[in-house]
N, C-alpha and C positions, 0 to 999 in steps of 0.2 A: 675422194678417198685416194690414198694410195695400193695400186694393184697391179698384179704381178701377175706374168702367163708363162707357166711354165710349159714348156712348146716342145713336142715329140717324141716323148718318154714312152716305154715301156709302163703304163701305169696299172698298178695292182690297188684297186680302190678298197677294199676290205669290206665293201657293202656288198650284200649278194643281190640288191636289188638293181645296182649297175655294174658289176660285172667289173672284167679287168680288159684291158684293151693290149693289143701288142704294140699300137699305135695311139698316143690321146695327148691331149692338153687340158692344163687343168689352171683356172682363171680365181686369185686369189683376192678381191678386196678386202682394202684392211687388215684384220684378222681370221676373217672369215673366207671359207670356198665357198664359189658360187655356183661355179658350173665343173663338170669334166666329163669330155668328149672329144671325140676327133675333130681336128680342124675350127676351133674359137677364133671367132674375128672380133676382135677386141683392138680399140683404141688407148690411146693413152697410159699404154703398160709398161713395166718393166719388166721387158721380154727373158725369162729363163732357157738356155738353151740346155732343153733335156735329149736329147739324142744322144745315143750310145749312156742313157742313164736307166737304170729302175726307178720309177716314183712313185711314190706308198706311202700310211702314216709310219708316225714315228712308233717306235717300240715302246713298252709300258710294261717297266717293271714294278711287278708290287710288292716286294718285299727287299728293302735295301739298308744295313746301318751304316750311312754314307759316313758318318764321321770317322767310320775306321780308316778311310783313306790313309790318311798319315801315320798307320802304324800296318802299312800294306804288307799283305806276303811272308808276315813273322811267323804263320801257323799253318805253313805248309804241308806239317807233320804232326800237328792236332788233331784229337780225337774228340766228339765232342763234350766229355768229359774234361778235356784240357783245356779246350776251350771255355769252357764256361768258367773254369777253375782258376784263368788267368787274367778273364776281362772282367768279371761281376767278382763280388762277394770281396771291396775293398781293394782289389788287385788293378790292372791297366787301366781300365774304364773309369776309376777313379782320383786319377793323375791330371785328368785334361784342365785346364782354364778354357775361361769364354775364348780368348782369342786361339785357344788351339783348338777349338768347335768349330770356330768361323773359319780356318782355315780347314779344315776336314771336310765340310758340309759344300764349303767351294769345290777344291778340290777335287771331291768325290762327285759332285755335278756336272763337272768341267768332264770329268771323266766320262758321266753316263752320254752327257751330249753327243761330245766326238763319238760315241761307237751308235749313236743313230737311238738314243734313248730321250725321249722327250718326255717324257712323265714316270715319275719314281715315287713309291709307299716309302717315307724314311721313316725308319722304324727307331724312335730317337730314345737315347740313352737320358735320361737330364738332371744334372748335377745341382742346379739352382737356375735361379729367373733371368741370372745374366747369364747363364749358357742357353737358356731358350732363347734370348734375344739373338745372339750370336750365332745359334744356328739357324736362324730364323734368316739373319740378314747374308747368310752364307749361299744358302740358294736363291733368294731373292736376288742377288746379287748376280748368280752364274745365270737366269734367265730361264730357267728350266720349269716344265709344268710339275707340280710335287703336291701332294698331301701330306704335311707336318703332321706325323704320328707323333704326339705328344705323349712319351713313356714316365717313366721309373727311376730314380735313380737306382747303381747297379748297388748295392749296398746287402747285405745279407739281413736286414732288418726287414727288406719290402722282399727279396726275393726269398721266401721259405712259405710252406703252407700253411702255417699257423697267422702269415702278415696280416692283419689290421692296419698298415699302416699306409694313409692314401689322404691326397693333399686335393679335394676338388676343386677348391678357392681357387688356388693358382690357374688350375685347364680353365677357370671361366674367364679369368682374366686376361689368360695367353688370349683366346677366342674372344674378344670381345675386343680390344686392340688390335689382332694381325687378323681377323677371321670374318666380322663381321659382315663380309660379303660373298659370296660365292662367286661373282663375275670377277675375279682374279686368278692369277696363275699359280697363286699357293693357297690351299684348301685347308680345312682342321680335320684331321683323324685322331684317335684315341688306341693308343700303344700300349693294351693291358698285358699284366702278367697271366691274367685268364686262372681258371680254378685249381692246375698243376702248378702253380708257382706262386699263389696267394693264398687266401684264404676264401671260402666259399662267399663268405657275404660279401667281402670284397670283390670278389670278382662282378658279383649282381649288382653291387653299389657302382663299379664301374662302366659297366654296361646301361646300366639308367641316365647314368650322366651324359655316355656316347648318346646316348639317344636325345635325349635334352637338350643338346648342342650340334644333333643335325651332323652327328661325325664318324666315318667309317669306323669302327671299332677292330683292330686286329691282335691277333693273341698266338703264343705258342702253345702248340696242345698235340697232344695224340700221337708221342713219336717214343724211341727209347724205349724199353725194357719194362716202364710203366705206361707208358700209351695203353697199352691195350686191356690196361686190367681197370684205370682209371674209371673207364665209360664216361669221359666226361662231355661228348655230345648227347647221352642221352640223359644225363642230368641235366644239361641247359633244355633239351627237347621237354622234361617231365615238368620244367618250371616254367615252360614257356616263354623262353629267353631266345631260341631259335627264330634268325629273319633276316634279311637281304642284307642288311648294313653290318654284318658278322662275316669278318676273314681270319679263317683260320689255317696258322700257316705250319707248313709239312704235313698231320695229319698220317704220317707211316702206316700207325697202326691200329687205328680207330678199322672198326667193324665193318660189314658193308650195309647190316642194319643202321648203324649211324651215319653213314656217309647218305640212305636215301632220307635220313631225316634232315641231313643240310640241305641234297635236291629239294627236299617240300617245301623248307622254307626260304628256297631263294638263294642260301648262303654259298661263299667261296674258298675255294682251298689255295694255297700259295704252297704248288712245287716248285723247289730250291736244288735242284737235281745232281747237280755237280758235290755239292756241299753234305747233304742227305748219303751219297753213297760214299765220301770219306772218310766224315764224321762218324757214318755210326746211328744215324735218325733210327735210319730204313729205309727199305728200299721204296722208291718215288711211288709216290700215290698217284700218277697219273692215270695208272688204269683202273687203280680201285676206285677213282670218280669216274672214268667213263664206264665202268661197270652198272656203277649206282646212282646214273641221271646228271652227273656233274661237270661242267667244263673247266677243267683246273686251270689256274694262269700259272704265270712262269717269274722267278726272281733271282738274283744274285746272291741276295743273302749277305755275306762279311766276304770282302777285300780281304781280311786275314790269311785266308786259306786259299781264294782262287782268283780268277780276272774278274774286270767289272763289266763285260760287255755280254747280250743279251745272246747275240748270234751263239756263243759254246752253249748256254742253257737250252737255247731249242737244240742243237745236237746232241747233246745227252741226254732230254727229255727222252728224245726221241729213238734215239740208239737204246736204251735203256728199256723203254717200255716194249718196241720192237723183239728184243732180245730175250725177253719175259715170256712172251708168248711165243716167240720163235722155237723155243725150248723147248714149251709145252706140245707143241706138235710133233719136234723131232722124240721127244719122249714117248709117243706114241706111234712111232713110225712112220712117220711120214715127212715128207720136204712142205715148207712153209710156202706162202704164196704160188701164185700174183692173185690180188694185189697181196703188199705184205700189210699187215695188222699198224693203223695208225699212218695218217698221209701226211704232209709237209706242209697240206694246206692247214691241216687239222693244227699242227705246231704254229705254223704263224698265226693262227687266229687266237689260240692262246696267247701269243704276244704280244697283241695289239687289240681285234675288238673286245675279245673276255678278259683282257686284262681290263682295259677302259669301264667295261661294265661291275667287274668286282670292286672297282673304285668309286662307282657312283659318277662316274665320269664321262660314260659314252653317250649323253646329248654335247659332249664336247670334244672329244679325240677319240681316237683306236680305228676309225675311219676315214678314206677320203669322199664323204658324204655334202652337197652341199646344204650349208647350213652351219655346220659345224666350222672349229676355229682351225686354221692352218697350220695340224701339228705334221709337216711333212719332211721327210728325207729322199736323199737321192743316193742312188747305187752307182757306182761305174761298172759299166758292161764291159770294157776295155780291159781291164786288168787279166793280168793272164790266169790266175785262180779262176774268171767268173766266161772269161771270152773262148767260143760262144757262147751266148745265154740260147738253150733250146727251151728249157723251162725254168722259166723267172721264180716260180715260187719255189722250184727245185733248188734253184741258185740262191736262193736268201738264205733259206734253210741250211741245204747242205755243204754250202761251198764259201759263202759271205764270211768277212772277217771285219773287223773294225775301221782298217786300215782301207776299204773299200769303200766307207762313206764320204762322198765326197759332200754334201750341202745337207744343212739339217736348218729348219724351220719351226719356230714355237707361236705359233698363234700369227703367222705370217711373217715374224721376224728373224731374220738371218741369224743364227749364230754358230756357224761354221758354213764357209762358201770357198769351192776350190780345195778343199782338203784341209783347211786349217782354222781354228776355230777364230773367231770378229771380234774385235778389241776386247783382249784378252791377253793382260802383260802374265806370259806366261813365267818370265823370271821373278817376278813378286812373289805367283802362286807357290811358284818352286821352293821361293825363299820363305816364305811363311810356313810351306808344309814340315821343311825340315827344321824347322825351327819348334815345332809344334811337335815333330817326331822326337826332339832331343831332349824338350822338356817333359814330356813325358815318360821317357826309360831313363833321365838322371834322377827321377824319380821313383820307379818304380826296380829300376836293375834293368840290367841284360837279359831279356826271355830267353828260361832254361829252354836247349831242344831247337835254338834258332839263330839264325847268322845276323849280327848288328853289324852294321856297315856305318862306321860316324861319318 
C-alpha cells in the first residue's frame, strides 16, 4: 500500500482529542490517515517535507453553484433580485449546453482545489439528463470530494410558489447510476427549491425522496423580505420534517425560536457571508445560529459576484459577526473585549469539521484523525504575508490566501504540489471555459451593467 509521511510541519488536526502540534508528522497509507504525532518512524514511505508548512485538513465549502465558474464576475454589482432575474427564469442559466456544464464544473472544482477546498456541496441547476452527466463528469475528472446536489431547472415553471413540477424518477436514475456506493469521492445530495420557491406539497415530496435516497437535502430558505414572514422552519417543524439531513442556506431572517428548532433536530445552516452582505439577503446568520445552538458552516455560493476561495469567506464571517457584537457593546458606552466575540478557531472549525458534519461526511473528512481519509492541505509559512507564524490558527483565518496553498491531497492523492495543480492541462481547461462562456452569452446577449470581454 502506498504510504506518505508528511514530516515536520505545524499540524492543525481540528480533532479536539488529538490537538495541534508545533511540529509533528502525519502518516498516510493509501487513502487513509494512520497516525499523527511527533517523530513518526516509518519505512517504505514517500517523505513529504512539511517543514515551513502548516499541515491541516482540506476546507469544506457547503454551498457552491459550481457551473457558474464560466460566467465568473459578471455580477459584481448585482443585487439578489438582479441575480435571480439574470440567472433563472429562462435567462443565463438556461443557455448552457452539456459541454458548457462539463467545462464549468471542471473549472469550478479545480478552482476550489487550487485554493485548498477539498470538499464542496455542488448545488446544481439541472437542465437535462445529459447536462447532469456532464456536470458529474467534470467533478469526477477534477479529483475533488463533492456532494452532487441534484437540482431543478431554472425555469419559471419550477421556481414559483405554486409549482408542483418535479421528476423524482430522474433523481432515482442518477442515484442508481452514479451514487450507488458512499465509498467514493462523489456522493449524492438533493438541491431542492424548498417551501419558499415551490409549493409546500412539492417540498415535502422532495424531502421524502432525499430521505429515501439517503441524500443530504439542501434548500435556500429564510432570507430577503419574505424570510421572516414565511416561518418556513416552523412549518417544517410542525410537519415533523426537520432532521440532521436538512441543510438550510442563508437563513438570515428566521426567528431565534426557529433556529432553536433547527438545533434541536440536528440540522445545519450554510452562511455565505460575502454574497449575503453584498446582494441583500440580510445580515449573515452566524451570530443568530450561535446564540441559538447551531454551529454555522460556510460556503462561497456564487462566483458571479465573488471569488471562489474559502479564506475570504472565513474573514468575512468573522469580521461581520465581530462588528455586529462590537457595535452593540460600543452603543452601551463600553469598549469591546478582550477577548473579542467569536474566535478564529471557531471560524476554522466552521470551515472544516463542522462543514463535514453538515454534509454527513465527518466520518471521512474535516479533521486529521486516524482512520479518516487523507484530505490534507499544506500552507507555506515562509510567504511574506504569513512569516513569521506566531499563531497558526490566526494565520490561516486572518492572513492566508489561495496563493499560499502549496499542496493539496484528496484521499491521499496529490492534486496540487509545489503551488501547481497536478496533471491538469490548464490550457485545455481555459479554452473550454472560454468556449462555454462565449456559447452562453451569444445566446443570452451581453449582461446589463457588466463588462463582457470577448
